[in-house]
Phi, psi and omega in degrees: 000130177233144173278119173279320172196159175201137181202165172256144180211173179292321183199146178206155171218153178245116179219073188086304175235169179267130175245121185227144177242143175067040177292143181101020177297115177218012181204136171251119174278125184226101181299331178210165181244149352292154180233144180246135175252126188295318181188148169199164183234150170249134187227138178211151171231127181240148183248132180240147173285165179303329180286345184261006181298141176135189184274136180236134176291136183226139173229146178233128176239139170249116188238155177266186184295340180267001183083010183273141177296130177276325173233162172300147178307135175267122178238139178190203179225154176246121179268116179254107182280151175295136187279171178302153177305139178094349179267140184267351182227153174247151180247147172237130181245141183239135174212099182248121177265141174244136184227137175053045181286132177260122175261131184252350183226149168279159175120188182286138174233169182206145171253125184238128178247131177242129178239124183054039178079004179246122174293116179253341181221139171215114186240110179280153168206159183257145164251117189213161169296146180296154177297148178295139182267001180268000000 
């Protein structure tokens, strides 16, 4: 299994291909704490060998700088379908939406995706006060 790409964005959907808006999300501006962020998505595309086709256990954690969960762990599965004849690899696509997340701390946060017990994605972002306009 290899990660082809992974990112956080404002919104995404998977309909044959991945459509995403606001790619490059790396900061939540929070004038005060606690702060709520209305929504964002974590998107990834993984490449699997033909021998890895099937259902994979997946967990997703959103953690703060102290390693504490910001939201409860998301548990599910990733279905890796057999590719079309002639293809050497299968693809697995991940699109996890987060809504109304409450951040209680400033600092670095991270979304971490684990598949079959192996952390394969870690995407950092900051929760910070907005830059001064003066």
